[in-house]
N, C-alpha and C positions, 0 to 999 in steps of 0.2 A: 665781597666786602665783609661778610660775617666772619670769614676765616681770619683776615688780618686783624679785625677788631677783637675776635676771640683770642688771638695770640697776645695782643696788648692786655686784654682783660686778665688772661692767665698770668702774665708777667707781673702785673700790678697787684694781683691777689696773692702772689707767691709769698710764702713765709720766709723764704731764703732768697732774698733779692740781691744780696751782695754778689760781687763778681763782675765779669766783663759787661754783662747786660745792664748792670745797675748804672754804669756811667752814662749810657745812652738815655736811660729813663730820667736821670738827673738833668742831663742836658736838654731834654725835651720838656722838663718842668713837671714831671709826674712824681718825682721823689726829691726829698731834701738831701743835703749832703750826709745826713745821719740815717738815711734809708727809710724815712717816714713818708707816707703818702701825702701829697699836697692836695689842696682844694681842687686843682685841675684833675688829679687822679680820682678823687672822690666823685666829682661831677661826671667824669667819663664812666665810672663804675655804675652810677645811678642811671645814666642814659642807656648804657648797654643792657642793664638788667630790665629796665622798663620797656625797651624796644623788643627784646628777645624772649621774655617770659611768655608773651602771648603766643609766639611761634611754638614754643615748647608745649604750652597748654593745649593748643589745637592739635598737635601731633599726638599727645596722650589721649585726647578725646577720640581722634580717628582710630587709634589702635586699642583703646579701651583701658589700658594700664601701661605701666613700664615693665611688665614682666619680661618682655623682650626689649631690654634697654637699648641695645645696639640699633634695632629697627626704629625705635622712637628717636634716638639721636640722629640717625640718618635722615629720617623724615623731617626733623627740625633743622637739619643742616649744622648740627653741633658736633665738633670733632673731639673735644676734651671732656672727660668724665667730670672734672672739677667744675667746668662751666655748667654741665647738666645739673650737678648736685646743688650749686649755688642758686640757679634759677628755680629748681624744684623747691628748695628751702624757702625762697621768697614766696612762692605760690602757696605753700603750706601755711606760712605765717598770715597770708591774706585770706585763708580759708577756701581757696579755690582748688587745692589738691588735698588729698588725705593719704597719709602714709599708714597703710594697714599692716604691712609686713616690713621687715627690715629692708629698706631701699626700694620697695615696690610702692608706687604711687598710683592713685586712682583719682579721676575727676570727682569733685565734691558734689556736683549736680549733673 
């Protein structure tokens, strides 16, 4: 389930949504005809982030940091780096992760 939701998350978050995939997102109600995200898309993004950021945080806690990012992503079941980055960014904003080096995150407690 995470994989298919992650794919939708990636597609909705994409900066270049236009193209063949955009028509499907428009038909499903995630994009307007002018390629802006709808409330349905924003609601999905928030649910996805809230559900999966805990999984990422627990993986980082188990491994100590994201120094081995691929191991953390595998442990959390995350396939896309963009998903990892967005979830980590949210955890940093909440004060639950600390970015001590460029792209290396540590649990705050």
